[in-house]
N, C-alpha and C positions, 0 to 999 in steps of 0.2 A: 524482433524476428519476421520474418517473411509472412503473406498470406497463409500458405497451404499448413505451415508448422502452426502458428496462430489456431486454424482451425483445427487442426489435430489434438492439440493440447487442450481447447475447447470442450471438444467430442468426450477426450480421455478425462478429464477433469470435470466435467459440467455437474452442477446441483440439480440439473434436472434428472440426470440418470442416476437412480438407486440411492438417493441423499435421505438419511432418515429425516424427520420432521424437526424442527426446531421446537421447543416448549417455552422459550422465554420471550421476553419484548422488550421494550425499551420507551422512555419518553422522550419526545420530540420536543426542543427548547426554541431554536433557532433555525433560519434556513437561509443562508446565504449564497446571494446570487453571484457568479465567477463571471468574469465579463469575456475573459479569453481562456475557455477550459483547455486544459492540455491532458496527455496520456499517463495518469498519475501511475508512479510506481512506487517512490518512498513517500512518506507523509509524516512529518514530526510538527511540533508546537514548540517554540522558543518562548517562555516567559517572560524573560529578560525586556526584549524586543517586542513583545506580542504579535510576534510573525507567525503564519504558517509557511516551513519550508519544505518544500516539494522537489523531487527527483523525479524527472519527466522522461518516456522512453522515446521509442523509434529511432532508428537510424538516423542520424543526419538531423534530426530534429529536439535530441536529447539534451537537458540542461539542469541546472538548479537555479531555481527562484523564488521570491519569499512575495509574500502579500499580508495583508491585517484585514480582519474582519470586522466590521461596523453592525453594533447590535441596533441601531438606532436605525440606520437605512437597509438593512437587512441586505450588506452587499458587502463584496470583497474588493479590496483596492486593486489597480492595476499592478499586474505582478511585477517585479524588478529581477533581472536576470543576474546573478551572482557568479554563473559558470557555465562556460560552453563546450560539452563534450565534443570531441573529434569526432569528424563526418562519419568513421567507420565503427562509432560506438554505440551501443543500447543501454541508455541509463536505466538503472534499477533502484532497489532499496537504499536508504539512508539513515543514518542516525548520528547522534552525538556524544563524546563520552570524554571525559577529562580534557576539555579545551580542543578536542580533533574532531570534524565532520568525518564520517567513512560513506563512501559511495560506492554500491556493489555496480557492476556491470552485468551484462546476458550476453553470455558467450567470448565476450573479450578477455575473459580469465583474469581481469584485474579487479583491485579495489583501490579507488582515488582517495587519497586522504588531504584533508585542509584544515588550516588553523580557525579560529573563530570567529574571524574578517572573511572567509572564503580565499583566503591565498592558496594556492595549491603546492603542499607540500611534496607531491610525489605520488607513487604509484608502486602496488605490491601484489605479488602473486595472489589470487584467490587460494585458501586452502587446498590442499588436491584432491581430498576429499568431496568435495563439492563438483568435482569434474566440471570445470569450467562455467560453470551456470550459478550465477548469483539472481536472487529473488528479492528477499527480502533481508532485512536485517535491524535488530533493536539491542537492547541492552538493559542489565539490570543493576548498571550502575560501578560493576566491578569486571563482567566479560561483555562478549558481542554474543550475540545469538542470532544466527542466519539460517536461511530457508533457500532451497534450491528445486523447487517446485516436486519435491519426492515427500516422503513421512517421516524426512530426518530433520532435526532441528541441529544444527552445529553450534557448539558452545566452543568459541574462539579465543586465545589469549589476543587480548588488544594492541599488546606490544610487538610479540612474533607473528602475529596473524596466522598461527598454526592452531590445529583444531584439537582440544582437548578432551571433548567428550561429543559422541553421538546420542542424541535421545530420539527415540522413537515416538511419532506420535501416535496417539491410539484416539479412535471415535468412541462416542458412549457405548456402544456394544462391543468394544474391544477389538473391532477392524481396522486395519492401518489407516490412517488419515492422510492421503496423499494430494498433492497440488497445492501444497503449503506457499502462500504468497506475501504479501505485505504485512507485517504485523509490530505489535507494541506491547511491551513488559510494563504492568504496573503493579505495584507490589509483589507477589507470590505469581501472579497471574499472566499468561501470555493470549492477548488478544490476537486472532490471527484470521485472513481473509485466507479462502480457498478457491484455487483459479476457476473461474465458471460459475460460482456459485454466489448467492444472495444471504449466505449465513456468513455472520461473523462466530468462531468457534473460541471459547474461552478454554485454556488450558493450564494446566499445573508446568510451567515450565521445568522445572527440575525433574520432573516424572513423564511427561508428555501425553498425560491423560484427559482427554477433553472432559471438562466440568461442567459445562454449558452453553447451548447454543441460541443465537440470537438471530430471528428473520428479520432481515431487511427488506425485503421485497419492496414494500410499499414506497421506499426510498428511491429505487430504482425505476419503480411506475412513474413515479411524479416526474424525474427526468426526461423519460421517455416521451410522457405526455404532452410536456413542456416543447421538447424538439419537434415534435408531428405537430404540435398547434401554430409554433410558430414558423414553421416552414413551411405550413398551408396558409396561412395568414400573408405571407410575403409571395405567395405564388410559387416556390421554390420545391415543387413536388419531386426535382431530381434528387435534391439533397435528402429530402426524406426517405424517396425509396432507396437510396444507398446508406444508410442509416447502419452504422454497423454494430447491430444487436450482439454479434459473437464475441466482439472484443470489447465493447464500452461495458466493464463489467464492475463490478463493486471492488474497489482496490485503494484502500486507504485509510488507516485509523491513527489518530494522533490524540494525545491525552493533554488536559489542562488542568495541571495541577492547584491552581490558584483555585479554581471553581468546581474541581472534581467531575468534571465533565469529556468527553468525547467528540471530537470531530471525525466525521465519516464522508468520504466523498468516493469516486470513481473514477477510471478513464474516458476522458471526454466528457464529465459529467457537468452539467450547467450549475450545480448547488455542492456547498458543502453544508454539512447537516449537524446541528450539536445537540447530541443526546446524551442520556443518562440510561444505564442498564438496570433492568430489575432483576435483581438475583432472587 
């Protein structure tokens, strides 16, 4: 997205404006330092290879990469690139179903398909109902569920990539929950980021109704403080003064079924946080 569009979207969907307070919290288990942060758009965990698999954004910088998390050192490994998007593409959400990875794009109007070894199988059009804009994507092991920055969750047939249902997302007060972004289905629940918000929303993915909200602002605060401190220590005041607070937002939810924990991150964040949520 260009800077002006990102600014407009951030103002439109910002959690600062009119956001209902989240009432639930989380337990922080581990904090993993990322050596080379990226503009996170899609974020999943592969429990076979113990990989974090990340789809990154920005035109000319989009790719799919993998890395591991070391609990002893509290560090992430250096990421390995698995796919480089074309220079005119803006990578978005990512999910895996029945041996196939699906990567959305923003405004390129296509979905990339890959086999389990990231061999590119080709591209198909986004469902027309998404109006050319892919944001987040996840699966319930039967269907794909995608977002486009609106209040609609699109249920998609993984074979035809056609929309079979549109589910309207509602906040706890019944108002439309707009700006839905990166997402992850676990059991009957959809955990979802909202553009510009520090809250993770837990929805019933079949009805779209918000059940619980988790305030994650302390994680963002740690990222920002680390950036400020390191820039100051290195005498790089220009880097800190140009830090992009507007766009370096919470965006990334992955689930580890072996531990029943979540990995949470954001765009250009220095950390991946492992958490459990209190219900």
